[in-house]
N, C-alpha and C positions, 0 to 999 in steps of 0.2 A: 343367332340363337340367344335367347335371353337367359341370363344367370339369375336364378331365384334364390334369395337369401332369406332366412327366417327372421321375422320381426318379433322383438327388437334384437339388434345385433350391433357389433362394432366393426367398422370397415377401416383398415389401415392402408393408406395409399403409399406405394413404394416406387420411387423413380427420381431421376435427376431433375434439375431445373429445366423448364421448357419441354418436358415430356408429355404435357397435356393433362396433368392431374386435376388442376382446379377447374378446367373446362369440363372434363368428364364428370366431376362431382356436381357441378352446376346443372349439367344436363340430366342427371339421374336422381338428385336428391333435393329436398327443400332447403332453402338457405339456412334455416335454424338447425338443420341436422349436421351441417358441415362446420367443423372446428378447424380453422385455418391458421397456421403459424404466420403467414404473410399478413392476414387481416388483423391479427392480434398485435403484430409488430407495428402496424400502422396505427392501431388504437393507443398504444403506449409510447410511440416514438414519433419521428418526423413523418415517415411513410413506411410502406412495406419493405423498402430496401435499407432501412435504418438498422444496420447490424448491431449497433450499440444497444438496441432495444431487444435483442434476441433473448437474453436471459429472462427478462421480465415477461416477454411474450410466451416463452415455453413454460414458465411457472404458471401463468394464467391458463395455458392450454391444458396442463395437467389437472389444475383445479376444476376447470370446466368439464373435462372428461370424467373426473371422479363424481361430480355432482350429477351429470347426466346418467351415469351408470347407476347411481343410487335411485334414480327415478325410472330406471329401465327404459331409456329412450334410445332409439337408433342414433348412432353417432359415427360420423365419417371423420377420421383424423387425417387432415390434409397437410402433411409435411413431406419432406423427402423420404422419411422413414428408413434412412440408411444406417442408423445406429442400432445395433443388435440389442444393446441394453434397454433402449427405449421400447423397442418392439416387444421384448420379453416382459417388460413391466406392464405394457398395455394388455397383452394377452392374459397375464396373471390377474390383473384387475377385472378384466371382462369375465373370466371364468369364475372368479370369486363372487361376482354379481349374478352368476347363473345364466349368463348369455354366451352366445357364440361369437368368435372373433375371426374375421376373414381378411386375408391380405390380397391386394390387387397390385400386380406387377405391371409397370408401364415400361415395356421393353421397346420404346421408341428408338428408331435408328439414330445413331450418333450424329449423322449428317443433318437430320431434320432438327434435332435439338440445337445444334450449332447455328443452323439457319434461323430458327425462331429466336435464339438468344441475340443474334446480330440485329434482329428487328425490334428488340426491346428499347425503350427510352433510355434505360440504364443497364446495358448488357453486363453480364458477369465477365470478368477476365477469362480468356480462353483456357488458361491453365487451371482455373478453379472449376470450370465446367468439365474439363477432361478428368480431373480428380473425382468429380461426382460420378461420371460415367464409369470409371474404374471401380469405385465403391459400390455402384449399383450392380455390376457384374458379380462382385463378391456377395452382396446382400441377396441376390436372386438365388444363390446356392445355399446360403445360410438359412434362409427362410423355410426351406423344405424340411429342415431338421428341428424347427421350432414348433410350438404347440398350437399353431393356428388350426382352426376347424376346417379351413379350406384355403388353398393358395391358388389364385386365379390370375390369368392374364387379362388385360383390359378388354372389356366387352360390354354390351348392353346389360344392365342389371336392374332388378326390381326387388325391393324388400316386401315380402308377402307374409301371409299368416303362416304359422308353423305347419298347419295342415297342408297348405298348398306347397310349401317348401319340401315337406316330407314326400309328397307325391312326386314332385319333380325329381327327387333324388333316387326314386325307385328305378330299378333297371328295366322292368317291363313297361310298355307304353300304356299309360292310364289316360292319355288324352283322347283316345278314340271313344266316342260315346257308345254305351250299350243300352239295352232296353230299360226305360225308366219313364215314369209319369210324375206329374206335379200337381199339388194343391196349393192354394193361397190361404194363409191364416191371417185374419184381421184381429189383432190383439190390442191395438191402441188407436184411439180416435181423437188425438190431440192435434187435429188438422187446423189449417187456417180457417178463420171464421167464415161461415157460410151456411147454407141450408144442409144440415146433416143428412137428410134423406136423399137429396140430390147427389151429394158426394158419395154416399154408400152405393146408390144406383149406378153412378158412373164407374166406380171401382169394380163392381160386380160385372158390368158389361165389358169393361176393358179386359178384365181377367178372362172372361169367356172368349173374347176375340183373340187374346194372346195365346190361347191353347191350354190354359189350366183346366184340369179335369174336374176339380171340385174347389169349393170355397168353404172355409171353416171359421167359426167364431168361438171364443172362449165362453163357457157357461159360468159366469160369475156375476154377482149382483153389484160389485164395486171393483174398481181396478185393483189388481194384485201387486204387491210390493216389488216383485221381480220385473215388472213391466213399467209401472208408473206410480202416481200418487192416488190415494184412495178417492179423492174428490174429482178426478178426471172423468170425462164422459165415457160411459161404457153402456151402450144400449143392450137391453135384454136380448139374449141370444135367439130364442125361437120366434119372437115377434119380428126380429130383424131378418132371420132366414126366410120367413114367410114373405116379407116385403121383397127380398131379393128374388124369390121365386117368381114374383109378378113382373120383374123387369129383365129377366133373362129367359133363355130358351133351352140351353143344353147343360150348363154347368151344374154339377151335383152339389148338394148342400148338407152341412152337418155341424154339430157342436163338438169341439175338441177340448175336453170331453165333458159330458154332463155329469156333475157330481151326483152320486146315487142318493145322497141325502137331501138334495135340493127340492125334490117334488115327490109326491106319491107315485110309486112306480107305474100304476095303471094310468094315472093322469099323464105321465111322461109318454107312455106308449101311445095313448090317444093323440097327443100333440105331434109325435113323430109320424103317425099314420096320416094325420090331417095334412102335415107338410108334404108327405109323399103324394097325396091326392092333388093338392093345390099346385104342386110343381110338375105334375105329369109323370110321377115316378122317379124323382131325382133325390130322394132323401137317403141320408145315412144316419145311423144311430150310434153316436159315440158315448161310451160309458166309462166311468172311473169310480174309484172308491172314495173320492173326495179327500181333501187334505187341509183346507183353510179353516182351522178351528176358530180363529179370531173373527173371520167373516160370519161364520155361523152364530157366534155369540152376539155380534153386533145386531143381527136381524132376528134373534130369538129362535133360531133353528136348532133343533136337537143335533148334537154331534156325538154319536155313539163311539165306543172304543173300536179299534181297528178290526178286531175279530168280528164284531157285530156288523161293521160296515161291509166286510167281505161276505158275510152271510147274506146281507141285503143285496149286494151286487150279484151273487150267484143266483139268488131267488129271481131277480129281475131278468137275468140272462135266460133262465128257464121259462119264465112267464111270458116274455114278449112274443115269441113265436106262436104261443097259444092264443094270445090276445089278437094277433094279426091274422090268425088262421080261421078255419071254418068253425061254425057252431058257437056255443057259449059255455065252454068247459069251466069246471071248478078248479081252483088252484090252491094247493096247500104247500107252504114253504116254511123254512126255519124262522123267518123274520116277519112274514105277513101272509095273509090268505085272502082269497076273493071267492065269493059265492058264484058269480057269473062273469066270465071274461067276454064282454060284448063290445065290439068296435065297428061301428058303421059311420061313414062309409069305410069299406075295407081298403087297405093300401093297394095301390096299383101294382107295385112289384110283388111277385110271388113271395119273395123274402126280402124284406128291407135288410141290407147288410149291416151287421153290428161290429163295431170297432171297440176294442178295449184299450184304454191308455194306461201306460205304466210298464215298468221293466222288472218288477219283483219276480225273482226266479222261482220261488217255492209255490206261491199261490196265484199271483196275477197271470203269469205265463201258463200255468196249468189251466186256469179258467179260459184263457184264450184257446188253448189246445182243445178243450172240451166243448166250448159253446160259440166262439166268435168266428167272424169271417175275416177279421183283420186285427192287427195290433199296432200300437204306436209307441215306438221306442225312442230313447234319448241317448246321445253320446256320439263319440267319434266312430269312424268305420270299424276300428278294432273292437270297440265295445259292442256295436251292433252285431258283428260277426259272432261274438261270444253269446249274446242273447238269442240269436237265431239258433245256435247249437243247442242251447237249453230248451228252447221251444220245440225243436225237432225231437229231443229226447222225450218230452212230455207227450208229443203226438205218437211216438212209437209205443209208449207205455199204454196209451189209450186206444191204440189201433186206428188212428186217424191219419190220413194222407196230409203231410204238411203243405203240399202244394195247394190245398184248399184255403190256406190262410195267407192273406196279403200282408207283407211286411212293410210298414210305413215308419217314417221317422220325422221328427220335428227339428227345424233348423232356421236360424235367422241368417239372412243373406243380403249383402249390398253388392250390386254389380254395375259395371260401366263398360263402355266399349274399349277404353284404353286407360293407361296409367294416369295420364293428365286429368281426364274427366273424373276418374275415380278419386284422385286426391282432392279435387275441387268439391266433390260431393261429400267426402268425409269431413272436410273443413266446414262445409255448410251445415252438417247435421250434428257433429259432436259438440258437447258443451265445453266451455272454456277450461274446465278442470280435468277433462278426460284426454289423455294423449292419443295421438294417431294410432299408436301400437295397440293400446287397450281397446279402443273403439273397433279397430280392424279385427282383432281377435274375437270380440263379442259378436260381431255381425258377419264374420266370415267374408271379409271384403276381398273382392277379386274382379279381374276382367272376365270377359266372356270365356276366353280360353281357360282361365283358372277355374271357373265354375264348372265347365264341362269336365275337366279333369277331376274336380272334387266330387261331383255327383256320379261320375263313372266309378270312383273309388267306393262310394256308398253302394252302388249297384253290385260291385264285386264282393262287398261284405254281406250281401243278402237282402239289402233294402230294395224294394221294387217301386216305392212311391215316396216322394219327399213333399212334406208340407212346409212351405217356406213362409217366413214372416219377413216382409220387406220394410225396413225402417223408413224408406222414402216413398212408400206406397202411394201417398197422396200427391206426390210431385209429378209433373208432366214427364212422360217418357219412361218412368221407372218400370211399370208393369210391362210395357212394350219391349224394353231392353231385356228383361228376363224372358220374354217370349222368344227371343233369339236363342236362349239356352234351351228352352223347350223344343224349338225347331231342330236344334242339333241332334236331339235324341229321337225325334220323330223321323228324321231322315236316315238314322243309322240302320 
């Protein structure tokens, strides 16, 4: 059984000499995460057995721990940990930094410790080791009354995101997958140099083969600051979706989401209808109230106030089914009107599904309840659960069955088959000034098992469909590895 600790955290090893602390730390943590009194003794003295260097070594250890805590970095304190005053100080420091502190007890049999000690180049005197063993028995009792967030015996361990750690601590089994489907969001195109069209086609085809139900593009005219730099490549959404339609067979296609101010609403409806025809009935229509005022200003696009944008969004939600339906009806709205809503060729789908992005409780979710087929929410499972409750209240007030609305959410994910591969991928992708902990939190880093548990938690919060952004999407095997997550839910 793997113990999952929340990143970042501090891990204090407690055990006598030759109990296996350093070997265990090497097996489960990166070298830079381990602060070892033996290594520091060797750095300031003759070697790690130089007891005259102990005072300087422990002074360095405390300074290093303090600095790492200030940077919120996972830290393993590899000493014997037998001194209660030291342990209490480390726990207090950790909590002051807002992190959790965990103790690992190395209750190795005395006979094995003595055997290992005898095999050392410079063994400790037997009397010294016996005193350490006695002090450990006392420490293993004392530690239970100290303020550690967890006291654990030696076992396999992984430091995971707070989300995954919280799931692991819940009593009910969240590892078993429940009904859930997945879409792929492409939000960044800063891939290795090559033919962009060929790369996009390959990713779309791989996503289809991996079992993604749909693929989504952001509708922006330049890269947004939350994702990258304004001058990075960002192909126009609907042109690219149409291109993807021609190189795939089944995967559904949409913009997450189209800013309502970006185009004339009737033109937008015509574009989505054309995408539906060209793709053989695979289009989604994603809509939102728009938010990037700076982008609008840069391109000379009007950016009305929020109330006016909501009026435009509601008018568009009312108008689109009329445009895609029979006849050529007239439309009168608060923000725009049309003399004739004519759209030929008509969409293949009887109703192109409309998704509204955003989590605003008063108006956005009310518009979803009244007009939309799906919503796209943001946040952790507990946030999603609350938003779903709000949406259901809106549905009740409007007399609509909430089961008619699909609950989707957006999340960034990095997945690998095991911890070793995961760490290699994180180190490959993160920039030099971003810690492993911060990168892991931003991209919900985890193994296949972690991700199955995570998305099961989202399912239980009310989300039925996850739109995932993979930071390694252009790298070989990334989409296919996430396909294993999809398969776990398909087989449930």
